C-alpha positions as CSV (number, residue, x, y, z in Angstrom):
1,Q,8.9,8.4,-8.1
2,A,12.2,6.5,-7.7
3,I,12.9,3.0,-9.1
4,T,16.0,0.9,-8.6
5,H,16.6,-2.4,-10.3
6,L,19.9,-4.2,-9.4
7,P,22.1,-5.5,-10.8
8,L,21.6,-3.3,-13.9
9,G,20.1,-5.3,-16.8
10,A,19.2,-8.3,-14.7
11,E,16.1,-10.3,-15.4
12,D,13.2,-9.7,-12.9
13,A,13.7,-13.2,-11.4
14,D,17.3,-12.4,-10.5
15,A,17.1,-8.8,-9.4
16,V,16.4,-6.7,-6.3
17,H,13.7,-4.2,-7.3
18,V,12.6,-1.2,-5.3
19,E,10.0,1.4,-6.2
20,L,9.1,4.4,-4.2
21,H,6.0,6.4,-5.2
22,S,4.9,9.7,-3.8
23,G,2.1,12.1,-4.7
24,E,-1.4,11.0,-5.3
25,K,-0.4,7.4,-4.3
26,R,2.3,6.8,-1.7
27,E,3.7,3.3,-1.9
28,L,6.9,1.3,-1.4
29,V,7.3,-1.9,-3.5
30,F,10.2,-4.2,-2.7
31,K,10.9,-7.4,-4.7
32,L,13.6,-10.0,-4.2
33,G,13.7,-11.8,-7.6
34,S,10.4,-13.5,-8.3
35,G,10.2,-15.1,-4.8
36,I,9.3,-12.3,-2.4
37,E,7.3,-9.1,-2.9
38,V,6.4,-6.6,-0.2
39,N,4.1,-3.6,-0.7
40,V,3.4,-0.9,1.8
41,R,1.0,1.9,0.9
42,D,-1.4,4.5,2.3
43,D,-4.4,2.7,1.0
44,D,-5.9,-0.7,1.6
45,P,-4.3,-3.1,1.8
46,V,-1.7,-1.0,3.7
47,A,0.8,-3.9,3.8
48,E,1.0,-7.0,1.7
49,L,3.5,-9.8,1.5
50,K,3.5,-12.3,-1.4
51,V,5.8,-15.4,-1.5
52,D,6.6,-17.3,-4.7
53,G,3.9,-15.8,-6.9
54,G,1.1,-16.1,-4.3
55,K,1.8,-19.4,-2.7
56,L,1.5,-17.4,0.5
57,T,-0.1,-14.0,0.9
58,L,-0.3,-11.9,4.0
59,Q,-2.5,-8.8,3.8
60,I,-3.1,-6.1,6.5
61,D,-5.8,-3.5,6.0
62,R,-6.1,0.0,7.6
63,D,-8.9,-1.2,9.9
64,G,-6.6,-3.9,11.3
65,A,-8.1,-6.7,9.3
66,L,-5.6,-9.5,8.7
67,T,-5.8,-12.1,5.9
68,L,-3.4,-15.0,5.6
69,E,-3.7,-17.4,2.7
70,S,-1.4,-20.3,2.0
71,Q,-1.3,-23.0,-0.5
72,G,0.9,-24.9,2.0
73,K,0.7,-26.1,5.5
74,V,0.0,-23.5,8.2
75,E,1.1,-24.1,11.8
76,I,0.6,-21.9,14.9
77,K,2.7,-23.0,17.9
78,G,3.3,-21.6,21.3
79,S,3.6,-22.4,25.0
80,E,0.0,-21.0,25.2
81,V,-2.3,-20.2,22.3
82,A,-5.6,-18.4,22.7
83,V,-8.3,-18.0,20.0
84,E,-11.0,-15.5,20.8
85,A,-13.6,-13.7,18.7
86,Q,-15.9,-10.9,19.6
87,G,-18.4,-12.3,17.0
88,Q,-18.8,-15.6,15.3
89,L,-15.8,-18.1,15.3
90,T,-15.9,-20.6,12.4
91,L,-13.7,-23.6,12.0
92,K,-13.9,-25.4,8.6
93,G,-12.0,-28.4,7.3
94,S,-12.5,-31.8,5.8
95,T,-11.7,-33.1,9.3
96,V,-11.5,-30.9,12.4
97,N,-9.7,-32.6,15.3
98,I,-10.0,-31.1,18.8
99,N,-7.7,-32.7,21.3
């Protein structure tokens, strides 16, 4: 296990914090103050990004499942955008506008 917290003696909200765990659990934890946290591990979720205490969370599981949760606006833009599901596709919202 290795842990670095810079600058020395800084409050968590003001520091760069890195943890590296090996052994029974292998994990890398990287924090930039209290605003950004990135976790990469050999167990589900294998990758996780948290912004500003959970205002945005991106999670990737070993089976490829992807979860994006945001307390803010989410936009997907591109010259072409395709949405395809092998199974059920569900759209929910107080209003759903198509075209």
